[in-house]
C-alpha positions in Angstrom: 98.2 122.1 99.7 95.0 120.3 100.7 91.7 121.8 101.8 92.0 123.1 105.4 88.8 121.5 106.7 89.3 122.5 110.4 89.6 126.1 109.3 86.5 125.9 107.1 84.6 124.3 109.9 85.6 127.0 112.4 84.6 129.8 109.9 81.3 128.1 109.1 80.4 127.6 112.8 81.4 131.2 113.7 79.6 132.6 110.7 76.3 130.9 111.2 76.4 131.6 114.9 77.1 135.3 114.3 74.2 135.6 111.9 71.9 134.0 114.4 73.1 136.3 117.2 72.7 139.4 115.1 69.2 138.3 114.1 68.3 137.9 117.8 69.8 141.2 119.0 69.3 143.5 116.0 67.3 142.3 113.0 64.4 140.5 114.8 63.6 143.6 117.0 63.6 145.8 113.9 61.3 143.5 112.0 58.9 143.3 115.0 58.9 147.1 115.3 58.2 147.5 111.6 55.4 145.0 111.8 53.9 146.9 114.8 53.8 150.1 112.7 52.3 148.4 109.6 49.3 147.0 111.5 48.1 150.3 112.8 45.5 152.5 110.9 45.7 156.1 110.0 44.5 157.3 113.4 47.1 155.2 115.2 44.6 152.6 116.4 46.1 149.2 116.4 44.1 146.9 114.1 45.9 143.8 115.3 49.0 143.2 117.3 52.4 142.1 115.9 52.1 138.8 117.7 48.9 138.1 115.8 50.6 138.8 112.4 50.7 135.8 110.1 54.0 133.8 109.9 54.8 134.8 106.3 54.7 138.5 107.3 57.3 138.1 110.0 59.3 135.3 108.3 63.1 135.5 108.8 65.4 135.9 105.7 66.6 132.7 104.1 70.2 133.2 105.2 69.0 133.5 108.8 66.8 130.4 108.6 69.8 128.4 107.2 72.1 129.7 109.9 69.7 128.8 112.7 69.4 125.3 111.2 73.1 124.6 110.6 74.7 126.3 113.6 73.9 123.6 116.2 75.0 120.8 113.9 78.2 122.6 113.0 78.9 123.4 116.6 78.5 119.7 117.7 80.7 118.5 114.8 83.4 121.2 115.8 83.4 120.1 119.4 83.5 116.4 118.7 86.1 116.7 115.9 88.4 119.2 117.7 88.4 117.9 121.3 87.2 114.3 121.3 87.7 112.0 118.3 88.0 112.2 114.5 87.9 109.6 111.8 90.6 109.3 109.1 91.1 107.0 106.1 94.6 105.7 105.3 95.6 106.8 101.8 99.1 105.3 101.4 101.1 102.2 102.3 103.7 103.8 104.6 102.3 102.1 107.7 101.9 98.6 106.2 101.5 96.0 107.7 100.0 97.8 110.8 97.7 99.9 108.7 96.5 99.1 105.2 95.4 101.4 102.4 91.7 101.8 102.9 91.6 101.4 106.6 89.3 103.8 108.4 90.8 104.7 111.8 89.7 106.6 114.9 92.0 109.3 116.3 91.8 110.3 120.0 92.0 114.1 119.9 92.5 114.6 123.7 95.1 111.9 124.4 98.0 114.3 124.1 96.1 117.4 125.5 93.2 119.5 124.6 94.1 121.8 121.7 92.6 124.8 120.0 91.2 124.0 116.6 93.3 125.3 113.6 96.0 126.9 115.9 96.9 123.6 117.6 97.9 125.4 120.8 97.6 123.0 123.8 95.3 124.6 126.5 94.9 121.6 128.8 97.7 119.1 129.4 96.9 115.4 129.3 99.4 112.6 128.5 102.7 112.9 126.6 103.3 111.0 123.4 105.2 107.8 124.0 107.7 105.9 121.9 105.9 103.2 119.9 102.5 104.9 119.7 101.0 105.8 116.4 100.3 109.5 115.9 98.5 111.7 113.4 100.2 115.1 112.8 101.0 117.8 110.3 104.7 117.4 109.0 107.0 120.4 108.7 107.1 120.3 104.9 103.4 119.9 103.9 100.0 121.1 105.2 98.5 117.6 105.2 97.7 115.0 107.8 100.3 112.3 108.1 100.3 109.1 110.3 103.5 107.4 111.5 104.9 105.7 114.6 106.7 107.7 117.3 110.3 106.5 117.3 112.0 109.3 119.3 110.7 111.7 121.9 112.5 114.9 123.1 116.1 114.3 124.1 116.4 110.9 122.4 119.3 110.0 120.2 117.9 107.9 117.3 120.1 105.8 115.0 119.0 103.6 112.1 121.6 101.2 110.8 121.2 97.9 108.9 117.4 98.0 109.2 117.7 98.2 113.0 116.7 101.0 115.3 118.9 102.2 118.2 117.5 104.6 120.8 120.0 106.2 123.1 122.5 103.5 121.9 120.2 100.7 122.9 119.2 98.3 120.1 115.5 97.9 119.8 114.4 94.2 119.9 113.2 92.7 116.6 112.7 89.1 115.4 112.5 87.7 111.9 109.0 86.5 111.0 108.8 85.7 107.3 110.0 86.3 103.7 107.2 87.4 101.4 107.1 85.4 99.1 109.3 82.7 100.5 111.5 82.0 97.5 112.2 85.4 96.0 111.1 87.8 98.7 109.9 91.3 97.8 110.0 92.2 101.5 110.7 90.7 104.9 108.5 90.8 107.9 109.9 91.4 111.4 108.3 91.7 114.8 109.6 94.8 116.5 109.4 95.9 120.2 109.5 99.6 120.4 108.6 101.4 123.6 105.0 100.6 124.6 104.3 98.7 121.4 105.1 95.4 119.8 104.2 95.4 116.1 105.2 94.1 112.7 107.3 96.0 110.2 108.3 95.5 106.6 111.8 96.0 105.2 113.2 95.4 101.7 116.0 92.8 101.5 117.5 94.6 98.5 117.6 98.2 99.7 120.4 99.2 101.9 120.2 102.2 104.2 123.3 104.3 105.2 123.8 104.6 108.9 122.3 107.9 110.2 121.7 109.5 113.5 119.4 112.2 114.9 119.1 113.9 118.3 115.4 114.9 118.9 115.2 118.5 120.2 112.8 119.7 122.9 109.2 120.0 121.8 109.7 117.7 118.8 109.2 114.0 117.8 111.0 111.7 115.4 108.5 109.7 113.3 108.9 106.6 111.1 106.5 104.4 109.1 106.3 100.7 109.7 106.9 100.1 106.0 110.5 101.2 106.6 111.7 101.3 103.0 108.5 102.7 101.6 107.9 105.6 103.9 108.5 109.4 103.7 109.1 110.3 107.4 111.4 112.1 109.7 114.4 110.6 108.0 113.5 112.8 105.0 111.8 115.9 106.4 113.1 116.1 110.0 111.2 116.3 113.3 107.5 117.0 114.1 106.7 120.0 116.3 104.6 119.4 119.4 102.2 122.2 118.0 101.5 120.1 114.9 100.2 117.0 116.8 96.6 116.1 115.8 96.0 113.1 118.0 96.7 109.4 118.9 95.5 106.7 116.4 93.7 104.1 118.6 91.6 101.8 116.4 90.6 100.6 113.0 86.8 100.7 112.7 86.3 99.9 109.0 88.2 98.8 105.9 87.4 99.4 102.2 89.5 98.1 99.4 90.1 100.7 96.6 87.6 100.6 93.7 84.0 99.3 93.7 84.3 97.2 96.8 82.0 97.1 99.8 83.4 98.2 103.2 84.1 95.3 105.7 84.7 94.9 109.4 87.4 92.3 108.9 90.3 94.5 110.1 88.5 96.1 113.1 90.6 96.3 116.2 92.9 98.4 118.3 96.1 99.8 116.7 99.2 98.3 118.2 
């Protein structure tokens, strides 16, 4: 299980905000009262007011200072990351050729509705996920972010046979593009029209798939990678729950090859 960064961010934001609030309501008045007493003489005559005390004498504790400094930053990051947009880096080749290892992508967090951070509960409806769109989500078998293409929406009957997709018994259009390499191909490239998207996919000419069929239940989605024979997806671990949706992948904004390579803008563009 990976680090649950959204949970850590929520806890850090709530913790620093609570410390700041307690200081304003409880601890600062106590410090001010204690300072007012300390600046009076034995007869009760005030030698100088608390407001005239030097800064070191009324300084806040270090933990309060840090909380006041970090809370606004953490709050802004939490709002942006939870409700607007979030960057991700592609770690595997399951979406080749659409997405390459090392691509930095931008995910629209409100495209499929405004959701509570960590819980994933949708509180404001927006658009519904559509067949062909690329989505970031948490799969049912692992607490990690995955990215795949939506192949089936609730109620769809999905069949995958001889490298071809059928949705509700309708064959999805695809056209041969190239063998890579031409003579002894390791994979074949096809152009596929799927729902709202036209994109390229990779398939292996040597790996056969047995015909299989799935019916997508309500509140769930069937996901597949564009690198069809090198992808762990709904064919292996079933459907993605609506509550586990993170957002819609919309653009590549940076690319960095693994190792000691400089980032480039060569692959910048919208995700098809």
